[in-house]
C-alpha angles and dihedrals in degrees: 000000000000126000090251092053092049093046091053091057099047133079112262117254090240090064093068122110131165091249095045111158115254120227099176129051150155085261096064092092093037109058093173093059121084131200122251108269091231115101110268120247113248118245138161139205131199119234096198112192123190136170111269136184093278107022129307125349129202124218113233134169139210109225120237117268093230097062119117092232137026093012115187094002124142108248147166116246107266149091146171123336116251116228110288095012127129122222091256093050092049095047092050093044093050092048089054093046096045104037105007094246105159112232092224089064092059122084105200110222102180146283134299126213115302111252126211114209127207088239093065105265131128104211124197115202108219112200115211137177123221112191095195116016109223122215107287127213125201121229098235095215091058111018130049098180142007121207141154129236126199108260091217090061093050092047094050108105090210088069095054108100128187111221135171144199132197124228123178089346094306120117118219123190126210141166123258131190111190119198119177093331095314108114120201106197144159116017095358093054091039093056093047092049089047089055090048090053092048094050093044093049091049091051091049092049091051092050091048091053094059 
């Protein structure tokens, strides 16, 4: 998929607002669960795509083991918006702080579906294109490892697995995408699967219009 094809299937950057409506969430697989009534805190992640050896690759991280929350989890570079920031500004800033990806190397293509997490965040996936991925460097306090995953693997529905855990007698379901022993799950997997569904639907609509 080319940058132009991706851009045509995403929401334009100008459509973003801090109270953007979410269409994907941690609650999609758990109809009985409801979000906290408090307004969610805005956040953003960068879906950084780059040409790989066999198609596109996506940049992912493994979070540092010493963090207070989400230790060791596979994640997209990103975090909370600072006051006055847009989602794009936050995603690019976090990518620089976490993995030393210079913002000028990223061509922002558009936005994926806003995602509401069970921990009270409203996350905007910012999709970016990096023609030539520079050497990346993890911020030790936040990131233990940086790696890339073939985009085709992540976008293959056969690799999207529905899992669950039980806490205090309550079962909660979530998505998992497992690549070579590195499992993206929860919000990260949910946002990637949401992007898969958006791109697939757009492709189907285009075929149907012929």
